[in-house]
GUNUPA-16791 format. One record per residue (C-alpha): residue in one letter; x, y, z. Coordinates in Angstrom, 1 decimal. Example, Ala and Ser with C-alpha at 12.3 -4.5 7.8 and 13.67 -1.06 7.14 Angstrom:
residues 2
<r sevex="A" east="12.3" north="-4.5" up="7.8"/>
<r sevex="S" east="13.7" north="-1.1" up="7.1"/>
END
This chain:
residues 188
<r sevex="L" east="0.0" north="0.0" up="0.0"/>
<r sevex="I" east="2.8" north="2.4" up="0.9"/>
<r sevex="A" east="4.8" north="1.8" up="-2.3"/>
<r sevex="G" east="1.7" north="1.6" up="-4.4"/>
<r sevex="T" east="0.7" north="5.1" up="-3.3"/>
<r sevex="A" east="4.1" north="6.4" up="-4.2"/>
<r sevex="F" east="4.0" north="4.7" up="-7.6"/>
<r sevex="L" east="0.5" north="6.1" up="-8.2"/>
<r sevex="L" east="1.9" north="9.6" up="-7.6"/>
<r sevex="S" east="5.0" north="9.1" up="-9.8"/>
<r sevex="I" east="3.3" north="10.8" up="-12.8"/>
<r sevex="F" east="2.7" north="13.9" up="-10.7"/>
<r sevex="F" east="6.2" north="13.8" up="-9.3"/>
<r sevex="V" east="7.8" north="13.5" up="-12.8"/>
<r sevex="R" east="5.4" north="15.9" up="-14.6"/>
<r sevex="D" east="4.6" north="18.5" up="-12.0"/>
<r sevex="T" east="7.4" north="18.5" up="-9.4"/>
<r sevex="L" east="10.3" north="17.8" up="-11.8"/>
<r sevex="G" east="8.7" north="19.4" up="-14.9"/>
<r sevex="A" east="9.6" north="16.5" up="-17.2"/>
<r sevex="S" east="7.8" north="15.2" up="-20.3"/>
<r sevex="A" east="5.4" north="12.3" up="-20.8"/>
<r sevex="L" east="8.3" north="10.6" up="-22.6"/>
<r sevex="A" east="10.5" north="10.9" up="-19.6"/>
<r sevex="F" east="7.8" north="9.3" up="-17.5"/>
<r sevex="G" east="7.6" north="6.5" up="-20.0"/>
<r sevex="V" east="11.3" north="5.9" up="-19.9"/>
<r sevex="I" east="11.2" north="5.8" up="-16.1"/>
<r sevex="G" east="8.4" north="3.2" up="-16.3"/>
<r sevex="A" east="10.5" north="1.1" up="-18.7"/>
<r sevex="L" east="13.5" north="1.3" up="-16.3"/>
<r sevex="L" east="11.3" north="0.1" up="-13.5"/>
<r sevex="A" east="9.9" north="-2.8" up="-15.6"/>
<r sevex="A" east="13.4" north="-3.9" up="-16.7"/>
<r sevex="G" east="14.5" north="-3.8" up="-13.1"/>
<r sevex="L" east="11.5" north="-5.9" up="-12.0"/>
<r sevex="V" east="12.6" north="-8.6" up="-14.5"/>
<r sevex="I" east="16.2" north="-8.5" up="-13.3"/>
<r sevex="G" east="15.1" north="-8.7" up="-9.6"/>
<r sevex="S" east="12.8" north="-11.6" up="-10.3"/>
<r sevex="L" east="15.6" north="-13.5" up="-12.1"/>
<r sevex="A" east="17.9" north="-12.8" up="-9.2"/>
<r sevex="A" east="15.4" north="-14.2" up="-6.7"/>
<r sevex="G" east="15.7" north="-17.5" up="-8.5"/>
<r sevex="L" east="19.3" north="-17.7" up="-7.2"/>
<r sevex="A" east="18.0" north="-18.4" up="-3.7"/>
<r sevex="R" east="18.3" north="-22.1" up="-2.8"/>
<r sevex="T" east="16.9" north="-22.1" up="0.7"/>
<r sevex="D" east="13.9" north="-20.6" up="2.4"/>
<r sevex="R" east="16.2" north="-18.6" up="4.7"/>
<r sevex="A" east="17.8" north="-17.0" up="1.6"/>
<r sevex="R" east="14.3" north="-16.3" up="0.1"/>
<r sevex="A" east="13.1" north="-14.7" up="3.3"/>
<r sevex="M" east="16.2" north="-12.6" up="3.4"/>
<r sevex="Y" east="15.6" north="-11.5" up="-0.3"/>
<r sevex="V" east="12.1" north="-10.4" up="0.7"/>
<r sevex="V" east="13.6" north="-8.2" up="3.5"/>
<r sevex="I" east="16.4" north="-6.9" up="1.3"/>
<r sevex="G" east="13.9" north="-6.1" up="-1.4"/>
<r sevex="A" east="11.6" north="-4.2" up="1.0"/>
<r sevex="G" east="14.5" north="-2.3" up="2.4"/>
<r sevex="G" east="15.8" north="-1.5" up="-1.1"/>
<r sevex="I" east="12.3" north="-0.2" up="-2.1"/>
<r sevex="A" east="12.2" north="2.0" up="1.0"/>
<r sevex="F" east="15.8" north="3.3" up="0.3"/>
<r sevex="A" east="14.9" north="4.1" up="-3.3"/>
<r sevex="L" east="11.7" north="5.9" up="-2.4"/>
<r sevex="V" east="13.6" north="8.1" up="0.0"/>
<r sevex="G" east="16.3" north="8.7" up="-2.6"/>
<r sevex="A" east="13.7" north="9.5" up="-5.3"/>
<r sevex="S" east="12.0" north="12.0" up="-2.9"/>
<r sevex="L" east="15.3" north="14.0" up="-2.8"/>
<r sevex="S" east="15.8" north="14.0" up="-6.6"/>
<r sevex="P" east="16.6" north="17.4" up="-8.0"/>
<r sevex="H" east="16.2" north="16.3" up="-11.6"/>
<r sevex="V" east="14.3" north="13.8" up="-13.6"/>
<r sevex="V" east="17.4" north="11.9" up="-14.5"/>
<r sevex="V" east="18.3" north="11.3" up="-10.9"/>
<r sevex="F" east="14.7" north="10.3" up="-10.3"/>
<r sevex="G" east="15.0" north="7.8" up="-13.1"/>
<r sevex="L" east="18.1" north="6.4" up="-11.6"/>
<r sevex="W" east="16.4" north="5.8" up="-8.3"/>
<r sevex="F" east="13.6" north="4.0" up="-10.2"/>
<r sevex="A" east="16.1" north="1.9" up="-12.1"/>
<r sevex="L" east="17.4" north="0.8" up="-8.6"/>
<r sevex="L" east="13.9" north="0.4" up="-7.2"/>
<r sevex="G" east="12.8" north="-2.1" up="-9.9"/>
<r sevex="P" east="15.2" north="-4.9" up="-9.1"/>
<r sevex="F" east="14.5" north="-4.6" up="-5.4"/>
<r sevex="N" east="10.7" north="-4.8" up="-6.1"/>
<r sevex="G" east="11.2" north="-7.8" up="-8.4"/>
<r sevex="L" east="13.4" north="-9.5" up="-5.8"/>
<r sevex="A" east="10.9" north="-9.1" up="-3.0"/>
<r sevex="N" east="7.9" north="-10.2" up="-5.1"/>
<r sevex="A" east="9.5" north="-13.3" up="-6.6"/>
<r sevex="A" east="11.1" north="-14.4" up="-3.4"/>
<r sevex="A" east="7.8" north="-13.9" up="-1.4"/>
<r sevex="N" east="5.8" north="-15.8" up="-4.1"/>
<r sevex="T" east="8.3" north="-18.7" up="-4.1"/>
<r sevex="L" east="8.1" north="-18.9" up="-0.3"/>
<r sevex="L" east="4.4" north="-19.3" up="-0.6"/>
<r sevex="M" east="4.8" north="-22.0" up="-3.2"/>
<r sevex="V" east="7.3" north="-24.1" up="-1.2"/>
<r sevex="R" east="6.3" north="-23.4" up="2.4"/>
<r sevex="V" east="2.5" north="-23.7" up="2.3"/>
<r sevex="P" east="1.2" north="-27.3" up="2.5"/>
<r sevex="D" east="-0.2" north="-28.7" up="-0.8"/>
<r sevex="A" east="-3.7" north="-29.0" up="0.5"/>
<r sevex="V" east="-4.1" north="-25.2" up="1.1"/>
<r sevex="R" east="-1.6" north="-23.8" up="-1.4"/>
<r sevex="G" east="-4.2" north="-22.6" up="-3.8"/>
<r sevex="Q" east="-6.2" north="-20.9" up="-1.1"/>
<r sevex="A" east="-3.0" north="-19.3" up="0.3"/>
<r sevex="L" east="-2.0" north="-18.0" up="-3.2"/>
<r sevex="A" east="-5.5" north="-16.7" up="-3.9"/>
<r sevex="T" east="-5.5" north="-14.9" up="-0.6"/>
<r sevex="A" east="-2.1" north="-13.4" up="-1.2"/>
<r sevex="M" east="-3.0" north="-12.2" up="-4.7"/>
<r sevex="A" east="-6.3" north="-10.8" up="-3.5"/>
<r sevex="L" east="-4.5" north="-8.8" up="-0.8"/>
<r sevex="T" east="-2.0" north="-7.6" up="-3.3"/>
<r sevex="R" east="-4.8" north="-6.3" up="-5.6"/>
<r sevex="A" east="-6.7" north="-4.8" up="-2.6"/>
<r sevex="C" east="-3.5" north="-2.9" up="-1.7"/>
<r sevex="G" east="-3.3" north="-1.6" up="-5.3"/>
<r sevex="I" east="-6.9" north="-0.4" up="-5.1"/>
<r sevex="G" east="-6.3" north="1.0" up="-1.6"/>
<r sevex="A" east="-3.3" north="2.9" up="-3.0"/>
<r sevex="L" east="-5.6" north="4.6" up="-5.5"/>
<r sevex="L" east="-7.8" north="5.8" up="-2.6"/>
<r sevex="V" east="-5.0" north="6.7" up="-0.3"/>
<r sevex="G" east="-3.0" north="8.4" up="-3.0"/>
<r sevex="G" east="-5.9" north="10.4" up="-4.2"/>
<r sevex="A" east="-6.8" north="11.5" up="-0.7"/>
<r sevex="I" east="-3.3" north="12.5" up="0.4"/>
<r sevex="A" east="-2.3" north="14.1" up="-2.9"/>
<r sevex="S" east="-4.3" north="17.1" up="-1.9"/>
<r sevex="L" east="-2.6" north="17.3" up="1.5"/>
<r sevex="A" east="1.1" north="17.0" up="0.6"/>
<r sevex="S" east="3.4" north="17.2" up="-2.4"/>
<r sevex="P" east="4.6" north="14.1" up="-4.3"/>
<r sevex="R" east="8.1" north="14.7" up="-2.9"/>
<r sevex="E" east="6.7" north="14.7" up="0.7"/>
<r sevex="I" east="4.6" north="11.6" up="0.0"/>
<r sevex="Y" east="7.6" north="9.8" up="-1.4"/>
<r sevex="L" east="9.7" north="10.7" up="1.6"/>
<r sevex="A" east="7.0" north="9.6" up="4.0"/>
<r sevex="S" east="6.5" north="6.4" up="2.0"/>
<r sevex="G" east="10.2" north="5.6" up="2.1"/>
<r sevex="A" east="10.3" north="6.3" up="5.9"/>
<r sevex="C" east="7.3" north="4.0" up="6.4"/>
<r sevex="G" east="9.0" north="1.3" up="4.3"/>
<r sevex="V" east="12.1" north="1.5" up="6.5"/>
<r sevex="L" east="9.9" north="0.8" up="9.6"/>
<r sevex="V" east="8.1" north="-2.1" up="7.8"/>
<r sevex="T" east="11.5" north="-3.5" up="6.9"/>
<r sevex="L" east="12.7" north="-3.3" up="10.5"/>
<r sevex="G" east="9.5" north="-5.1" up="11.6"/>
<r sevex="M" east="10.2" north="-7.8" up="9.0"/>
<r sevex="L" east="13.7" north="-8.3" up="10.3"/>
<r sevex="I" east="12.4" north="-8.7" up="13.8"/>
<r sevex="R" east="9.7" north="-11.1" up="12.7"/>
<r sevex="M" east="12.0" north="-13.0" up="10.4"/>
<r sevex="R" east="14.5" north="-13.6" up="13.1"/>
<r sevex="H" east="11.8" north="-15.1" up="15.2"/>
<r sevex="A" east="10.3" north="-17.2" up="12.4"/>
<r sevex="L" east="13.6" north="-18.6" up="11.3"/>
<r sevex="S" east="14.3" north="-19.8" up="14.9"/>
<r sevex="I" east="11.2" north="-22.1" up="14.8"/>
<r sevex="Q" east="12.0" north="-25.6" up="13.9"/>
<r sevex="P" east="10.0" north="-27.0" up="10.9"/>
<r sevex="D" east="7.2" north="-29.5" up="11.5"/>
<r sevex="P" east="8.7" north="-33.0" up="10.9"/>
<r sevex="N" east="5.3" north="-34.2" up="9.7"/>
<r sevex="F" east="5.1" north="-31.5" up="6.9"/>
<r sevex="V" east="5.3" north="-33.1" up="3.5"/>
<r sevex="S" east="5.7" north="-31.0" up="0.3"/>
<r sevex="E" east="6.0" north="-32.1" up="-3.3"/>
<r sevex="Q" east="8.7" north="-29.4" up="-3.6"/>
<r sevex="P" east="12.3" north="-30.5" up="-2.9"/>
<r sevex="V" east="13.6" north="-29.1" up="0.3"/>
<r sevex="A" east="17.3" north="-28.3" up="0.8"/>
<r sevex="A" east="19.0" north="-30.4" up="3.5"/>
<r sevex="P" east="19.5" north="-28.5" up="6.8"/>
<r sevex="R" east="23.0" north="-27.3" up="7.4"/>
<r sevex="S" east="25.1" north="-28.3" up="10.3"/>
<r sevex="S" east="25.3" north="-25.6" up="12.9"/>
<r sevex="S" east="28.8" north="-26.5" up="13.9"/>
END
């Protein structure tokens, strides 16, 4: 919802705040899309659930960092560079999170879990339209980007705390998945 609101307002940031053209906005969108693909491919390098979970956190933190950086952009080129950085982090987080859902959720409820996750994702996108429209009259796109990035940092910190706890829980020995699971590493 946080990043979605910022993305929604990117057209206003580029056109109104930075005074750039529609073409510049399109190029920035293409940079973001290319980065999404790169980040998604990079997420495929993770071989363990721990690595995938860390990729989600790294992605969320990178998105927050890029939003803060974009908020401080003095020129559309700098803004575009921040979006070129934001894309891979977004792709990394999305692909790693979806892969975790696929391999960690028991087969019997995987479809329901994926449907719920996708519905929540779409709901946040729609919520971003409402929130973005409402706050656009209260603050500038630059201020909204900065606030979104700051909120993203807090969310990332919360994820780190939660992940630390979740990774300390031993897996259920009765859990059976059709997906291959990496052998646990020795702690010594």
